[in-house]
C-alpha positions as CSV (number, residue, x, y, z in Angstrom):
1,X,174.6,159.4,102.8
2,X,173.1,159.7,106.3
3,X,175.7,162.3,107.3
4,X,174.3,164.6,104.7
5,X,170.9,164.4,106.2
6,X,172.3,164.9,109.7
7,X,174.2,168.0,108.5
8,X,171.1,169.5,106.9
9,X,169.1,168.9,110.1
10,X,171.9,170.4,112.4
11,X,172.2,173.4,110.2
12,X,168.5,174.1,110.3
13,X,168.4,173.6,114.1
14,X,171.4,175.9,114.6
15,X,169.8,178.6,112.5
16,X,166.5,178.3,114.5
17,X,164.6,177.3,111.4
18,X,163.8,173.9,112.8
19,X,162.7,173.3,116.4
20,X,163.5,169.9,117.9
21,X,162.0,168.3,121.0
22,X,163.4,168.6,124.5
23,X,163.7,165.7,126.9
24,X,162.1,166.5,130.2
25,X,164.1,169.1,132.2
26,X,167.4,168.0,130.6
27,X,169.1,170.4,128.3
28,X,169.0,167.9,125.5
29,X,167.4,168.6,122.1
30,X,166.6,165.8,119.7
31,X,165.8,166.4,116.1
32,X,166.4,163.0,114.4
33,X,167.4,159.3,115.1
34,X,168.6,156.9,112.4
35,X,168.2,153.1,112.3
36,X,169.7,151.4,109.3
37,X,167.6,152.8,106.4
38,X,164.9,154.3,108.6
39,X,164.9,157.8,110.1
40,X,162.7,159.2,112.9
41,X,162.3,163.0,112.8
42,X,161.3,164.9,115.9
43,X,160.1,168.4,116.2
44,X,157.6,170.7,117.8
45,X,154.1,170.4,116.4
46,X,154.2,173.6,114.3
47,X,153.3,174.1,110.7
48,X,156.6,175.7,110.0
49,X,158.4,172.6,111.3
50,X,156.5,170.4,108.8
51,X,157.4,172.6,105.9
52,X,161.1,172.7,107.0
53,X,161.2,168.9,107.3
54,X,159.8,168.5,103.8
55,X,162.3,171.0,102.5
56,X,165.2,169.2,104.2
57,X,164.0,165.8,102.8
58,X,163.6,167.2,99.3
59,X,167.1,168.7,99.5
60,X,168.5,165.4,100.7
61,X,166.8,163.7,97.7
62,X,168.6,166.0,95.3
63,X,171.9,165.8,97.1
64,X,172.0,162.0,97.5
65,X,170.2,161.1,94.3
66,X,167.8,159.0,96.5
67,X,164.0,159.0,96.7
68,X,162.1,159.7,99.9
69,X,158.9,157.7,99.9
70,X,156.4,160.2,101.4
71,X,153.6,157.7,101.0
72,X,155.2,155.5,103.6
73,X,156.0,158.4,105.8
74,X,153.8,159.2,108.8
75,X,153.2,162.4,110.8
76,X,152.1,162.0,114.4
77,X,151.7,164.3,117.4
78,X,152.6,162.8,120.7
């Protein structure tokens, strides 16, 4: 199931729809990390990114027949 979410994220990043976060001066772009049944999603603090993340998660719900609990989700700017 997690592979489907990763594929959706990679597809959005490759099309420039989603902007991940860079790591210092290294040419490394991070958009998500997975731990068991938890997922950390990273992106630039832009409104379009928030809408894209929500669309990706809704698509994942439909694709995997799972439910994303948005009430337990948090949005933070670091």
